[in-house]
N, C-alpha and C positions, 0 to 999 in steps of 0.2 A: 504493499500500499504506500502511496505517496501523499504528501500533504502540501497544501498551498501556503503561501506566506500568511494570508489571512487567517487560516485555520491555526497556524502556529501562534500567531499574535494573540488570537482569541484565547487559546488554551493556556498561554503563559501570561496573559494580561499585560502585553507589551504594546505601548503606543506605536503608531506608524512612524513617527519621527525617530523614536529610539531605535526601532528595527533598521531604519534606513542608516542611521549612524553606525550601527554594528556591521551592517553589510559593507559600508564604505571602508571600515577599518580592518575587517577580517576577510581575506581572500576566500576562505572556506565557505563563507556565506555569500560573497559577491558573485560566485559562479551561478547562482540561482537567479535567473532573469525572468521577467514577466510575471503573470498571474497564475500560470498553470501549476499543477501539482508536481513539483520537482524535488521536494524535500523527502528524503528517505527517513525511516524510523530512527536510524542513527543520527541523521542531521537534526531531528527533533530533540534528541538527547543533547546534542552539541549546543543547540540554541538554549536549552534549559540550563546547561552549565554556565553559559554566558550570563543568563538571567540571574542565576544563583550568585555569581561573583559580584554582579552589580547590586542586586537588591539586598542580599544578606551581608556581604562584606564591604560594599561601597567602593568597589574597584572601578576605576575609569578604564574602559576597554582600550582606548587609544594608548594608554601607558603600558599595557601588557600585550598588545595585539601580536607583536612579533613572536612572543613566547607562547601565546594562546593558540595561534593558528595551527601548528602541527598536531596537537591532540584533537582539535576539532575536525581536521582532515581525516584523522584516524577513525573517528566515529562514523564517518560517511558510509562505509560498507559493512558495518557491524550490526548484528541483530540485537534486540533487547536482551535476550538470555545471555549473550556474550557480554554485553555492556554492564549487565547487573553485577558482573564479577570484576569490573574495572573501577579504578580511581583516577581522577584528574589530580596530578601533582604539578603545581605551578610555583617555581621559585626563581632565584636569581640566575640559575643555570639555564633555565628554559621551561618548557611545558611538556609533559608526557602523560600518556594514558597507560597506566600500569595495573598489574594484578596485585591483589591484597598483600601477598608475601613480599613484594618489592617495596610497598609502603612501609611495612614493618622493619625492613632492613635499612631504612634511611638513617644517616647519622644524625644524632641529636645536636641541637644548638643552631640549626639553620632555619631561618624563617621561610615558611612556605604555606601555600593554600593547598589543602588536601580535601577533595570532595568526592565522596562515594557516589557512584552512579546508580546503585541499587535503590536508594530512596527516591532518586529522581525518576527512574523508570516506574516505580510504584505509583508516584504521584501522577505521572502521565497516564498510566493505565486507568487509574481512578477517574481522572478528569475526562478521558475519552469514553469510559463506561457511563459516566454521569451525563455526558452530552448525548449519548444514544438514548438514554432513558427519557430525557427531556423532549426529544423529538418523537412525539407520539403521532401515530397515523390518524389523520382526520377521518371523519365519517364520510361515507360516499354520498354524493348529492342525489342518488337514485338507488332504489333497492336492487339487490342482485337478482338476476334472472337467468333461467336455464336456456341455453342456446342449443337447439337440436341441429343435427347434421342436415345438409341440404338434401332434398328429395326423400326425406324420411317422414 
């Protein structure tokens, strides 16, 4: 399944202007042009990671774009079950998408942002499931009728 920019913005509560700024700063997001569904499930997690950095940690994306782009590119082709096992590590050396054991092996004393993707994937699943429930099928404007085969 692929998502449109509008679906992603709605799911993550990201204003149009903010999303535009992220796209101009991050080549991983800039490759998605137009209004069609071009974002993969992995891209959705990538945008959610950007949103987490901005909304929870107050990070200005322009200041970390060169370090943040490689892990966002890595998210592109990954499925949610794979991403649930990954962590974003963003520090002075760069940005990486790593497995949990690599996070545990990091040397102490270095400042970094470490964000687990499992909680993000769970929030996205819940948000998408809630959106499906809200869109109830409307009633038909006419009663159902049996249609018989021609000549019968």
